[in-house]
C-alpha positions in Angstrom: -16.1 -13.6 1.4 -12.6 -14.7 2.8 -12.3 -16.8 6.0 -9.5 -18.0 8.0 -9.1 -21.4 9.1 -10.0 -21.7 12.8 -7.5 -24.7 13.1 -4.6 -22.5 12.6 -3.9 -20.5 15.4 -2.7 -16.8 14.8 1.0 -16.5 15.3 1.9 -15.0 18.6 3.7 -11.6 18.5 6.7 -12.6 20.9 8.0 -9.0 20.9 4.5 -7.5 22.1 4.2 -10.4 24.6 7.7 -9.8 26.0 7.2 -6.0 26.4 3.9 -6.5 28.1 5.5 -9.1 30.4 8.5 -6.6 31.2 5.9 -3.9 31.9 4.0 -6.2 34.2 6.9 -7.3 36.1 8.2 -3.6 36.6 4.9 -2.7 37.9 4.8 -5.6 40.4 8.4 -5.0 41.5 7.5 -1.5 42.2 4.5 -2.5 44.3 6.6 -5.2 46.1 9.4 -2.5 47.0 6.8 -0.2 48.4 5.1 -3.2 50.6 8.6 -4.2 51.7 9.6 -0.7 53.0 10.2 -0.8 56.7 7.6 1.3 58.8 8.3 4.9 59.4 9.6 5.6 62.9 7.0 6.0 65.5 4.3 4.2 63.3 4.4 0.7 64.9 1.3 -1.1 65.6 0.2 0.0 69.0 -2.3 -1.9 71.1 -4.6 0.2 73.2 -6.5 -0.6 76.5 -9.4 -2.0 74.4 -9.1 -5.4 72.7 -8.8 -5.0 69.1 -7.5 -1.6 69.1 -4.4 -2.7 66.9 -6.3 -5.8 65.5 -7.2 -4.1 62.0 -3.7 -2.9 61.6 -2.3 -6.5 62.3 -4.9 -8.1 59.8 -3.9 -5.5 57.1 -0.3 -6.3 57.4 -1.0 -10.2 57.4 -2.9 -9.6 54.4 0.0 -7.4 52.7 2.4 -10.3 53.5 0.2 -12.8 51.8 -0.3 -10.4 48.8 3.5 -9.9 48.5 4.0 -13.7 48.5 1.5 -14.0 45.7 3.1 -11.2 43.8 6.6 -12.8 44.1 5.1 -16.1 42.6 3.7 -13.9 39.6 7.1 -12.4 39.2 8.7 -15.8 38.9 6.0 -17.0 36.5 6.7 -14.0 34.4 10.5 -14.4 34.4 10.0 -18.0 33.3 7.9 -16.8 30.5 10.6 -14.1 29.5 13.1 -17.0 29.7 11.2 -19.2 27.4 10.7 -16.4 24.9 14.5 -15.8 24.8 15.1 -19.6 24.4 12.6 -19.9 21.6 10.3 -22.4 23.5 7.5 -19.6 24.6 4.3 -21.4 24.1 5.3 -24.9 24.7 4.3 -26.6 28.0 7.2 -27.2 30.6 5.7 -30.5 31.6 4.4 -32.3 28.7 6.4 -30.3 25.9 3.0 -29.9 24.0 1.8 -26.5 22.5 0.0 -24.2 25.0 -3.3 -23.2 23.5 -3.0 -19.6 22.1 -6.3 -18.5 23.9 -4.6 -19.5 27.3 -1.5 -17.5 26.4 -3.7 -14.4 25.4 -5.3 -14.6 28.8 -2.3 -15.4 30.8 1.0 -14.6 28.9 3.0 -15.8 31.8 1.6 -19.5 31.4 4.3 -22.0 31.1 1.9 -24.9 31.5 -0.9 -26.2 29.3 -4.4 -26.3 30.7 -4.0 -30.2 31.5 -0.7 -30.0 33.3 -1.9 -26.9 35.3 -4.9 -28.9 36.3 -2.7 -31.6 37.6 -0.6 -29.3 39.5 -3.6 -27.8 41.6 
């Protein structure tokens, strides 16, 4: 029975990772484009006679703005990861220059910080 050493992480397939990141970025940019479209004429939030008539629409819009901000942060992280792939530094922490755990990159391919440095930034 042949067993691989658990201390040697499997080589990361940068082309596959890059392709996945490009797909993810494209999907997010499409969502952002839809979210940022101006409202159609006549579809402005209206406030009726009763308190709260426009509240759900206003809350929905506030939520969409927050989501759009989060998506823009995600796009920036993806673009940094793509930049690192092109530079040959993918998988190396931006702060401490130590390797990022392959498991972390598998779960979150756009990670540019190791676990310890990411914890310090929170």
